[in-house]
C-alpha positions as CSV (number, residue, x, y, z in Angstrom):
1,X,103.8,119.6,99.3
2,X,101.2,118.4,101.7
3,X,97.9,120.2,102.1
4,X,96.4,121.2,105.5
5,X,93.1,122.7,104.3
6,X,90.0,121.8,106.2
7,X,88.6,122.1,109.7
8,X,90.4,119.0,111.0
9,X,93.9,120.5,110.7
10,X,92.8,124.0,111.6
11,X,91.9,122.8,115.1
12,X,94.2,119.7,115.6
13,X,96.8,120.3,118.3
14,X,100.4,120.7,117.2
15,X,103.6,120.2,119.1
16,X,107.1,121.4,118.4
17,X,109.5,118.5,117.7
18,X,112.2,117.8,120.2
19,X,114.8,118.2,117.5
20,X,113.6,121.7,116.6
21,X,115.1,124.7,118.4
22,X,114.3,128.4,117.8
23,X,117.0,131.0,118.2
24,X,118.2,134.3,116.9
25,X,121.5,134.8,115.2
26,X,122.1,138.5,115.1
27,X,119.0,140.0,113.4
28,X,117.9,136.7,111.9
29,X,115.5,134.2,113.3
30,X,116.3,130.5,112.6
31,X,115.1,127.0,113.5
32,X,117.9,124.5,114.2
33,X,117.1,121.0,113.3
34,X,119.3,119.1,115.7
35,X,118.7,115.7,114.0
36,X,119.5,116.8,110.5
37,X,122.1,119.4,111.6
38,X,120.4,122.1,109.5
39,X,119.4,125.7,110.0
40,X,116.2,127.1,108.5
41,X,116.0,130.9,108.3
42,X,112.7,132.5,109.1
43,X,111.4,135.9,108.1
44,X,109.6,137.9,110.8
45,X,106.2,136.7,109.8
46,X,107.3,133.0,110.0
47,X,109.0,133.7,113.3
48,X,105.7,135.1,114.6
49,X,103.8,132.1,113.4
50,X,106.3,129.7,115.0
51,X,105.8,131.5,118.3
52,X,102.0,131.6,118.0
53,X,101.8,127.9,117.2
54,X,103.9,127.1,120.3
55,X,101.7,129.3,122.5
56,X,98.3,128.6,121.0
57,X,98.7,124.9,120.0
58,X,96.5,125.0,116.8
59,X,96.6,126.8,113.5
60,X,93.2,128.4,114.0
61,X,94.1,129.8,117.5
62,X,97.5,131.0,116.2
63,X,95.8,132.8,113.3
64,X,93.4,134.5,115.7
65,X,96.3,135.7,117.8
66,X,98.2,137.1,114.8
67,X,95.2,138.8,113.0
68,X,93.6,142.1,113.7
69,X,90.2,140.4,113.8
70,X,89.1,141.3,110.3
71,X,91.5,139.2,108.2
72,X,91.7,135.9,110.1
73,X,91.1,133.9,106.9
74,X,94.1,135.5,105.1
75,X,96.3,135.0,108.1
76,X,95.2,131.4,108.5
77,X,96.3,130.7,104.9
78,X,99.8,131.9,105.8
79,X,99.8,129.8,108.9
80,X,98.8,126.7,107.0
81,X,101.5,127.2,104.4
82,X,104.2,127.6,107.1
83,X,103.0,124.7,109.2
84,X,102.8,122.4,106.2
85,X,106.5,123.0,105.5
86,X,107.4,122.4,109.2
87,X,105.4,119.2,109.4
88,X,107.1,117.9,106.2
89,X,110.5,118.7,107.7
90,X,109.6,117.1,111.0
91,X,110.0,120.4,112.9
92,X,106.4,120.2,114.1
93,X,104.4,117.1,115.0
94,X,100.6,116.5,115.3
95,X,99.4,115.5,118.7
96,X,98.9,111.8,118.5
97,X,95.3,110.6,119.1
98,X,94.7,107.8,121.6
99,X,95.0,104.5,119.7
100,X,92.8,102.7,122.1
101,X,93.2,99.0,122.7
102,X,93.7,98.2,119.0
103,X,97.4,97.3,118.4
104,X,99.2,98.5,115.3
105,X,99.8,96.4,112.2
106,X,103.4,95.2,112.5
107,X,105.5,94.6,109.4
108,X,109.0,93.1,110.1
109,X,111.9,93.4,107.6
110,X,115.4,92.1,107.7
111,X,118.6,92.0,105.6
112,X,122.1,90.8,106.4
113,X,121.4,90.4,110.1
114,X,119.7,93.8,110.6
115,X,116.0,93.9,111.4
116,X,113.6,96.8,111.2
117,X,110.0,96.9,112.3
118,X,107.2,99.1,111.0
119,X,104.3,99.8,113.3
120,X,101.3,101.0,111.2
121,X,98.8,102.9,113.3
122,X,95.4,103.8,111.8
123,X,93.5,102.7,108.7
124,X,96.4,101.3,106.7
125,X,96.2,98.6,104.0
126,X,99.6,96.8,104.6
127,X,99.3,95.0,101.2
128,X,101.1,97.6,99.1
129,X,103.9,98.0,101.6
130,X,104.4,94.2,101.9
131,X,104.5,93.9,98.1
132,X,107.1,96.6,97.7
133,X,109.3,95.2,100.5
134,X,108.6,91.5,99.7
135,X,112.3,90.7,99.5
136,X,112.8,91.8,103.1
137,X,109.9,90.1,104.8
138,X,111.0,88.5,108.1
139,X,109.7,87.1,111.4
140,X,112.8,88.2,113.4
141,X,112.2,90.6,116.3
142,X,112.9,94.1,115.3
143,X,115.9,95.9,116.7
144,X,114.9,99.3,115.2
145,X,111.3,100.5,114.8
146,X,109.6,103.1,112.7
147,X,106.1,104.3,113.7
148,X,103.8,105.2,110.8
149,X,100.6,106.9,111.6
150,X,97.6,107.9,109.5
151,X,96.2,111.2,110.8
152,X,93.8,113.5,109.0
153,X,94.5,112.1,105.5
154,X,98.3,112.4,105.9
155,X,101.0,109.9,107.0
156,X,103.5,110.7,109.7
157,X,106.7,108.7,110.0
158,X,108.9,108.8,113.1
159,X,112.0,106.9,114.0
160,X,114.3,106.9,117.1
161,X,117.4,108.4,115.5
162,X,116.1,110.9,112.9
163,X,113.6,113.6,112.5
164,X,110.1,112.5,111.6
165,X,108.1,113.9,108.6
166,X,104.7,114.2,107.1
167,X,103.8,112.7,103.7
168,X,100.9,112.5,101.4
169,X,99.4,109.0,101.0
170,X,101.1,108.5,97.6
171,X,104.5,109.5,99.0
172,X,104.9,107.6,102.3
173,X,106.1,104.2,100.9
174,X,109.0,105.9,98.9
175,X,109.9,107.8,102.1
176,X,110.0,104.5,104.1
177,X,112.3,103.0,101.4
178,X,114.6,106.1,101.5
179,X,114.8,105.8,105.3
180,X,115.5,102.1,105.2
181,X,118.2,102.6,102.6
182,X,119.8,105.2,104.8
183,X,119.6,102.9,107.8
184,X,121.3,100.1,105.8
185,X,124.1,102.4,104.7
186,X,124.7,103.8,108.2
187,X,124.7,100.4,110.0
188,X,126.9,98.4,107.6
189,X,130.3,98.2,109.3
190,X,132.2,95.9,107.0
191,X,132.7,96.0,103.3
192,X,131.0,98.8,101.4
193,X,127.8,99.6,99.4
194,X,127.6,100.2,95.7
195,X,124.9,101.9,93.6
196,X,124.2,99.2,91.0
197,X,121.8,96.6,89.8
198,X,122.5,92.9,90.5
199,X,120.9,90.0,88.6
200,X,121.9,86.4,88.2
201,X,121.4,83.4,85.9
202,X,122.6,79.9,86.7
203,X,124.0,81.1,90.0
204,X,126.4,83.6,88.4
205,X,126.0,87.3,89.1
206,X,125.6,90.2,86.6
207,X,126.5,93.6,88.0
208,X,125.1,96.6,86.1
209,X,126.6,100.0,87.0
210,X,125.4,103.4,85.9
211,X,123.9,106.6,87.1
212,X,120.2,107.2,87.9
213,X,119.4,108.0,84.3
214,X,121.5,105.3,82.5
215,X,118.7,102.8,82.2
216,X,119.5,100.2,84.8
217,X,115.9,99.6,85.8
218,X,114.5,99.1,82.4
219,X,117.4,96.9,81.3
220,X,117.0,94.9,84.4
221,X,113.2,94.6,83.8
222,X,113.8,93.2,80.3
223,X,116.4,90.7,81.6
224,X,113.9,89.5,84.3
225,X,111.4,88.8,81.5
226,X,114.2,86.7,79.9
227,X,114.7,84.5,82.9
228,X,117.3,86.3,85.0
229,X,116.9,86.2,88.8
230,X,116.5,89.5,90.7
231,X,118.8,90.5,93.6
232,X,118.9,94.4,93.6
233,X,118.2,97.4,91.6
234,X,119.8,100.1,93.7
235,X,122.0,98.9,96.6
236,X,124.6,96.1,96.5
237,X,127.0,95.1,99.3
238,X,130.5,93.9,98.5
239,X,132.3,92.2,101.4
240,X,136.0,92.2,102.1
241,X,136.2,88.6,101.0
242,X,134.7,89.5,97.6
243,X,131.2,88.2,98.4
244,X,128.4,90.2,96.8
245,X,124.8,90.5,98.1
246,X,122.0,92.6,96.8
247,X,119.4,94.6,98.8
248,X,116.2,93.5,97.1
249,X,114.1,96.7,97.1
250,X,111.5,96.5,94.4
251,X,112.7,98.5,91.4
252,X,111.1,101.9,90.9
253,X,110.0,102.5,87.3
254,X,109.6,106.1,86.4
255,X,106.6,107.4,84.4
256,X,108.5,107.3,81.1
257,X,109.2,103.6,81.5
258,X,105.6,102.5,82.2
259,X,104.6,101.9,78.5
260,X,107.8,99.9,78.0
261,X,106.9,97.3,80.6
262,X,104.0,96.1,78.5
263,X,106.2,95.9,75.5
264,X,108.7,93.7,77.4
265,X,106.1,91.2,78.4
266,X,107.8,91.2,81.8
267,X,106.6,91.1,85.4
268,X,103.7,93.1,86.7
269,X,104.3,96.5,88.3
270,X,102.1,98.0,91.0
271,X,99.0,99.7,89.6
272,X,99.4,102.4,92.3
273,X,101.5,105.4,91.4
274,X,103.9,106.7,94.1
275,X,105.6,110.1,94.5
276,X,109.3,110.0,95.4
277,X,111.1,112.7,97.4
278,X,112.8,113.9,94.2
279,X,109.4,114.6,92.6
280,X,109.4,111.6,90.3
281,X,106.3,109.5,89.9
282,X,107.1,105.8,90.0
283,X,105.5,102.4,90.0
284,X,107.3,99.5,91.6
285,X,108.2,96.4,89.6
286,X,107.3,93.2,91.6
287,X,109.8,90.5,90.5
288,X,109.0,87.0,91.7
289,X,110.9,85.6,94.7
290,X,113.7,88.2,95.0
291,X,117.0,86.5,95.9
292,X,118.7,89.5,97.6
293,X,120.0,87.5,100.6
294,X,122.1,85.1,98.5
295,X,125.9,85.7,98.2
296,X,127.0,85.6,94.5
297,X,130.1,85.2,92.5
298,X,130.1,88.0,89.9
299,X,130.6,86.6,86.4
300,X,130.0,89.8,84.4
301,X,130.2,93.6,85.1
302,X,128.7,96.1,82.6
303,X,129.0,99.9,82.7
304,X,126.0,101.5,81.0
305,X,126.4,104.2,78.3
306,X,122.9,104.9,77.0
307,X,122.4,107.4,74.3
308,X,120.9,108.0,70.8
309,X,123.0,107.3,67.8
310,X,125.8,104.9,67.2
311,X,125.6,101.2,66.8
312,X,124.7,99.2,69.9
313,X,127.7,97.3,71.2
314,X,129.7,96.3,74.2
315,X,133.0,98.1,74.2
316,X,136.2,96.9,75.8
317,X,137.2,98.6,79.1
318,X,140.1,98.2,81.5
319,X,139.7,96.9,85.0
320,X,140.8,100.3,86.3
321,X,138.0,102.1,84.4
322,X,135.5,99.7,86.0
323,X,136.9,100.1,89.5
324,X,136.9,103.9,89.1
325,X,133.3,103.9,88.0
326,X,132.3,101.6,90.8
327,X,134.1,103.7,93.4
328,X,132.4,106.8,92.3
329,X,129.1,105.3,93.5
330,X,130.4,103.5,96.6
331,X,129.6,104.2,100.2
332,X,131.2,103.0,103.4
333,X,129.8,103.8,106.8
334,X,133.1,104.9,108.1
335,X,133.4,107.4,105.2
336,X,136.2,105.6,103.4
337,X,136.7,102.2,101.8
338,X,139.5,100.3,103.5
339,X,142.5,98.8,101.7
340,X,141.0,95.4,102.2
341,X,137.8,96.5,100.6
342,X,139.6,98.0,97.6
343,X,141.5,94.7,97.2
344,X,138.3,92.7,97.3
345,X,136.8,95.0,94.7
346,X,139.9,94.5,92.5
347,X,139.4,90.7,92.8
348,X,135.8,90.9,91.8
349,X,136.6,93.0,88.8
350,X,139.6,90.9,87.7
351,X,137.6,87.7,87.9
352,X,134.7,89.0,85.8
353,X,134.0,89.7,82.2
354,X,133.8,93.4,81.9
355,X,132.6,95.9,79.3
356,X,130.7,99.1,78.5
357,X,127.2,98.6,77.1
358,X,126.3,101.3,74.5
359,X,122.7,101.2,73.5
360,X,119.5,103.2,73.2
361,X,116.8,100.6,72.8
362,X,116.1,98.1,75.5
363,X,115.8,95.3,72.9
364,X,119.4,95.9,71.8
365,X,120.6,96.1,75.3
366,X,118.9,92.8,76.3
367,X,120.3,91.0,73.2
368,X,123.8,92.2,73.9
369,X,123.7,91.3,77.6
370,X,122.3,87.8,76.8
371,X,125.3,87.0,74.7
372,X,127.8,88.7,77.0
373,X,126.6,86.9,80.2
374,X,126.2,83.5,78.5
């Protein structure tokens, strides 16, 4: 959670977001977030704080209105706690200071014909952002723009079609990644997206499917150290003609995997530690020259089954098992995969070597994959 302690935030003007609407439903006070289509119930104290912020404009002035004159400090603590939650959810916004004549730092990103611009206002070092999104770097004019502002030690992200939010300095880059991922999913009108890792060697694709704890990232990192090319760690697009393209977001390595990177002798990860929205601390692996814009023919598909015990092996699976597992993590913007999309997935699976990789140690996993994808 962000912190608003200190005189800057006590006196900085705040504004209710356009997407935030206060109303009463029976005896309950609620805020309706129109952008997210969510209701947030307020107790009477929070409802009074919401009203005081709207009338007074700052936390200090709101606390003065709500206190009896002898306990302003205690009331201000409650105001800070409520306002921090509302800023994080994009229900309140800070008044934007005049940026003067200095233009923002602009970062342009593109993938599969969709371009996004990031305007960085304030004292930002764009280097970490550009490193994490190196596979998306572009010079194309942006058709969709996110504004990112550094204000009072926090980072505020706003975009045209969604509520904004406030993040701590270590959490804003993962938030940008989450918003860009959502944008890709929502604006892809053909084919469908798949939650998977995509690597290649010799121009032939290797698709690795598994849930978020199955070990895709660490297995991929070990294979990159062995000479595989990187295409995606999280989002893969499959077209209705069977073409496969990866979204080259830098892989996020959770804290438990940091010591393993040194053992693998693989590529460097960011020294900075970032905080994702799910509370996980991560560092980003920076593979050389991501190839996420290159369509691939898939030669191998592996389902991951990681666990202790048992001998490491690649088990035989049926095409139906593979298709079912892939569909469980698929997303189509129209809410359903078309018959043509399902047929293309069937062709991809039938043309590939398929198996279930059972392993616990990354060395065993890498050895088995090397032989399987040869």
